[in-house]
C-alpha positions in Angstrom: -48.5 78.3 -15.8 -48.9 79.8 -19.2 -46.7 83.4 -19.4 -50.1 85.5 -19.4 -51.0 84.7 -15.9 -47.9 85.9 -14.6 -48.4 89.3 -16.8 -51.7 89.3 -15.1 -50.1 89.0 -11.9 -47.6 90.9 -11.7 -50.4 93.7 -12.7 -52.9 93.1 -10.0 -50.0 92.8 -7.5 -47.1 94.8 -8.0 -49.1 97.0 -10.5 -45.8 98.2 -12.0 -43.4 95.1 -13.8 -46.0 94.6 -16.5 -47.0 98.3 -16.9 -45.0 101.8 -17.5 -47.0 105.3 -17.2 -47.7 107.1 -20.9 -47.2 110.4 -21.6 -50.8 110.4 -23.0 -52.1 109.3 -19.0 -52.3 105.5 -20.6 -50.5 102.3 -19.2 -48.3 100.4 -21.1 -49.4 97.1 -20.4 -47.3 93.6 -21.7 -48.8 90.6 -22.6 -48.0 87.5 -24.1 -49.3 86.5 -27.7 -48.4 84.6 -31.0 -48.0 84.9 -34.3 -49.9 81.9 -36.7 -48.9 81.8 -39.9 -51.8 81.9 -41.4 -55.7 82.2 -40.3 -56.1 78.0 -41.0 -53.2 77.8 -38.2 -54.9 79.5 -36.2 -58.6 78.1 -36.4 -57.4 74.6 -36.4 -55.2 75.2 -33.5 -52.0 73.9 -35.3 -49.8 75.5 -31.8 -47.2 73.8 -32.8 -47.2 77.2 -35.8 -48.0 80.0 -33.6 -44.9 81.4 -32.4 -44.9 83.1 -28.8 -45.0 87.0 -29.5 -44.5 89.1 -27.2 -46.6 92.3 -27.4 -47.8 95.6 -26.0 -50.9 97.3 -25.8 -52.0 101.2 -23.7 -54.6 100.8 -21.1 -56.6 104.2 -20.9 -59.8 104.5 -18.6 -61.7 106.6 -17.7 -61.5 109.8 -14.6 -63.7 109.8 -12.0 -66.0 106.6 -12.4 -65.4 104.0 -10.0 -65.7 100.1 -10.2 -65.1 98.0 -13.3 -65.9 99.1 -16.1 -66.2 98.4 -20.0 -63.6 98.9 -22.2 -63.3 98.5 -26.3 -60.5 96.9 -27.4 -58.8 99.5 -30.6 -57.6 97.6 -33.3 -55.1 99.7 -35.8 -55.1 99.7 -39.7 -52.2 99.1 -42.2 -50.0 102.2 -40.6 -50.0 100.8 -37.0 -51.0 102.8 -34.3 -51.1 106.5 -35.2 -52.3 109.8 -33.1 -55.5 109.3 -34.5 -56.6 106.8 -32.4 -56.5 109.4 -29.4 -59.8 110.7 -30.6 -61.1 107.7 -29.9 -59.6 106.7 -26.8 -60.8 111.0 -25.9 -64.5 109.8 -27.2 -65.7 106.5 -25.0 -63.2 107.8 -21.9 -65.9 110.4 -22.1 -69.1 108.4 -22.1 -66.8 106.0 -18.9 -65.2 103.1 -21.5 -62.2 102.4 -21.1 -60.2 101.8 -24.4 -56.8 99.3 -25.4 -54.6 100.4 -28.2 -53.1 96.9 -28.8 -50.2 97.1 -31.3 -49.3 94.4 -33.4 -46.9 95.8 -35.7 -44.3 97.3 -33.3 -43.8 94.4 -31.5 -43.0 92.8 -34.6 -40.7 95.1 -35.9 -43.1 95.9 -38.9 -44.2 99.9 -38.9 -47.1 99.3 -41.8 -48.5 97.0 -43.8 -49.5 99.3 -46.8 -47.0 98.3 -49.8 -47.3 94.4 -48.6 -50.6 93.5 -46.1 -48.3 89.4 -45.8 -45.5 91.3 -43.5 -47.5 90.1 -41.0 -50.1 87.3 -40.5 -53.2 88.9 -41.1 -53.6 86.0 -38.3 -51.6 87.6 -35.8 -53.9 90.2 -35.4 -56.7 88.6 -34.3 -54.8 86.5 -32.2 -53.6 89.5 -30.3 -57.0 90.8 -30.3 -58.5 87.5 -28.2 -55.4 87.5 -26.7 -56.1 91.6 -25.4 -59.8 90.1 -24.7 -58.7 87.6 -22.5 -56.4 90.0 -20.4 -58.6 92.6 -20.0 -61.4 90.2 -18.9 -58.9 88.9 -15.6 -58.5 93.2 -14.7 -60.2 94.0 -11.6 -60.7 97.3 -13.2 -62.7 96.1 -15.9 -65.8 94.6 -16.5 -65.0 91.2 -17.8 -68.9 91.5 -19.0 -68.7 94.7 -21.7 -65.6 94.5 -23.4 -65.9 95.2 -27.1 -63.6 95.7 -30.4 -63.0 98.2 -32.7 -61.0 98.1 -35.9 -59.7 100.2 -38.4 -59.5 99.3 -41.9 -56.7 95.9 -41.0 -58.4 96.2 -37.4 -61.9 96.2 -39.1 -61.5 93.2 -40.3 -60.4 91.9 -37.4 -63.3 93.4 -35.8 -65.5 91.6 -38.1 -63.2 87.9 -37.9 -63.5 87.6 -34.1 -67.4 87.5 -34.4 -66.5 84.1 -35.6 -66.7 81.4 -33.4 -64.2 79.2 -34.9 -61.4 81.3 -34.6 -62.7 82.8 -30.5 -63.2 79.0 -29.6 -59.5 78.2 -30.9 -57.8 80.9 -28.8 -60.2 81.8 -25.5 -61.1 78.6 -23.7 -63.0 80.5 -20.6 -66.2 80.7 -22.8 -65.6 85.1 -22.7 -66.0 87.1 -26.4 -66.0 90.4 -27.7 -69.7 92.1 -26.3 -69.7 94.2 -29.4 -68.2 94.6 -32.6 -67.1 97.9 -34.6 -66.0 98.1 -37.8 -64.6 100.8 -39.1 -63.7 101.5 -43.5 -62.5 97.0 -42.9 -61.6 95.6 -45.7 -64.0 92.9 -46.8 -62.7 91.5 -50.1 -61.2 88.6 -49.1 -63.4 87.0 -46.6 -63.9 84.3 -43.7 -66.8 82.9 -42.9 -69.2 80.3 -40.5 -72.7 79.8 -39.4 -71.2 79.8 -36.1 -70.6 83.6 -34.6 -71.0 85.0 -31.0 -73.7 87.2 -32.6 -72.4 90.2 -30.4 -74.2 93.5 -31.8 -71.8 94.7 -34.9 -72.0 98.2 -36.1 -70.4 98.8 -39.8 -69.0 102.2 -40.3 -67.7 102.5 -44.3 -67.1 105.5 -46.8 -68.9 106.6 -49.9 -65.7 107.5 -51.9 -63.5 104.8 -50.3 -61.4 103.5 -53.2 -59.4 101.4 -51.0 -61.5 98.7 -49.4 -64.5 100.1 -50.5 -67.9 100.5 -48.9 -70.2 97.8 -50.4 -68.3 94.0 -49.6 -68.5 95.0 -45.8 -72.3 96.0 -46.4 -72.7 92.4 -47.4 -71.1 90.6 -45.2 -72.9 92.7 -42.3 -76.1 92.0 -43.8 -75.1 88.0 -44.2 -73.5 88.5 -40.3 -77.3 89.7 -40.0 -79.5 87.4 -41.4 -77.5 84.5 -39.0 -78.4 86.9 -35.9 -76.5 88.6 -35.3 -77.7 92.5 -35.1 -76.1 95.0 -37.5 -76.3 98.8 -38.0 -74.6 100.0 -41.0 -73.4 103.3 -41.7 -72.2 105.1 -44.9 -70.6 108.3 -45.2 -71.0 110.5 -47.8 -67.7 112.0 -49.5 -65.7 110.6 -46.8 -62.5 108.5 -48.3 -60.8 105.5 -46.4 -59.4 106.8 -43.5 -61.7 109.8 -42.4 -60.5 110.1 -38.8 -57.4 110.4 -40.1 -55.7 113.6 -38.8 -54.3 114.2 -42.0 -56.0 115.4 -45.1 -57.2 113.3 -48.5 -54.2 112.7 -50.5 -53.3 109.4 -52.7 -51.7 106.7 -51.7 -49.6 105.5 -54.5 -48.6 101.9 -52.3 -51.4 101.2 -50.7 -52.2 97.4 -52.1 -55.8 96.4 -52.5 -57.4 93.2 -54.0 -61.1 94.8 -54.5 -60.3 94.2 -58.1 -60.1 90.3 -57.5 -64.3 90.4 -56.2 -64.7 88.9 -53.0 -62.5 85.4 -52.4 -64.5 83.5 -49.7 -62.7 80.8 -47.0 -65.2 78.4 -45.9 -63.5 78.5 -42.8 -65.6 74.4 -41.7 -64.3 72.7 -44.9 -61.3 75.7 -45.6 -62.6 75.3 -49.0 -61.6 78.6 -51.2 -64.6 80.5 -53.9 -64.1 83.1 -55.4 -67.8 84.9 -55.6 -67.2 86.3 -58.8 -65.9 83.5 -61.1 -67.3 80.7 -58.4 -64.0 79.5 -59.5 -62.8 77.2 -56.3 -59.0 78.2 -55.9 -56.8 75.8 -54.1 -55.3 76.9 -51.4 -51.8 76.8 -52.5 -52.8 79.0 -55.6 -55.1 81.7 -53.8 -51.9 84.3 -53.5 -50.3 83.9 -57.1 -54.6 84.4 -57.7 -54.4 87.5 -55.5 -51.4 89.1 -56.5 -52.8 88.8 -60.3 -56.2 91.4 -59.9 -54.6 93.1 -56.9 -54.3 97.3 -57.9 -52.2 99.8 -55.8 -53.2 103.3 -54.9 -55.7 104.8 -53.3 -57.0 107.7 -51.6 -56.9 108.5 -47.9 -57.5 111.0 -45.4 -59.6 113.2 -43.6 -63.3 113.7 -44.1 -64.4 116.5 -40.7 -68.6 115.7 -41.3 -67.7 111.9 -41.8 -65.6 111.8 -38.6 -68.5 113.5 -36.3 -71.1 111.6 -37.3 -69.0 108.4 -36.9 -68.1 109.1 -33.4 -72.0 110.2 -32.7 -73.0 107.0 -34.2 -69.7 104.7 -32.2 -70.4 106.5 -29.3 -74.0 106.0 -29.7 -73.7 102.0 -30.0 -71.5 101.6 -26.6 -73.7 103.3 -24.9 -76.4 101.5 -26.2 -74.7 98.4 -25.6 -73.4 99.0 -22.5 -75.5 101.3 -20.4 -79.1 99.7 -22.0 -79.2 103.7 -22.9 
């Protein structure tokens, strides 16, 4: 039996060996994941390239709510799990929804990928999200039919990628899928697409002043998802920089790397043909890193915009109430 299910058995029967109480009233749950070397290795189920990796997440249950509850997996950005995520824990717990903050960096010995996004493969974050879905689906405290994902920056990209059926079916074999997706200031300059989506509702949140990931690429990708049958809602917040929900004021991050100047680079998942949308050039897979490095830029503004945070919190909780509770 895979160790994931041994962990689940410990959670359900003992409630101790795989969990630990947290100072913020959350419970830490260790679970098994993998680190695929690339999204190609994930999509093609090249399991010899999936390195077994134990990771963990922090589960927060809403107080005073009986019965199995819906849940949101929270996928962090390039700076890892930070205190700002507690704002979203409180927001969702407050409407009767559990949260599960997945840490994809600390278990892999990394604190930040802002200066080098390759220090943790993007496929690792996607894999962790799917393994979290499997974990929560087997937890009797959670309603397996109502598990969503919300991601921020790099994690926002994960929120979009987990709607792709080729990625989902490579990992989750039970027919389970996320019931909703919330992408928050995601990166959409390098995208992986197919005509096959889960079609679960998508909320796309972008900042008008974002000079890191920029709003336009994700707006275009969300519109594409809509043409393929996904219910999509997009909000653009005036004057909002990247990470408008940060607890820190707006500041300049000289180390932040961005591929926005490269234009959108699209990988077609079924054929794995990589194309520059700006030039129409087909980029050989072994030349992709060099192509991106040649046009990558450094430096972006990040930090809090209180009005944008308040609006995005209201938009996100309203979206979740509608999808999960029909309100």
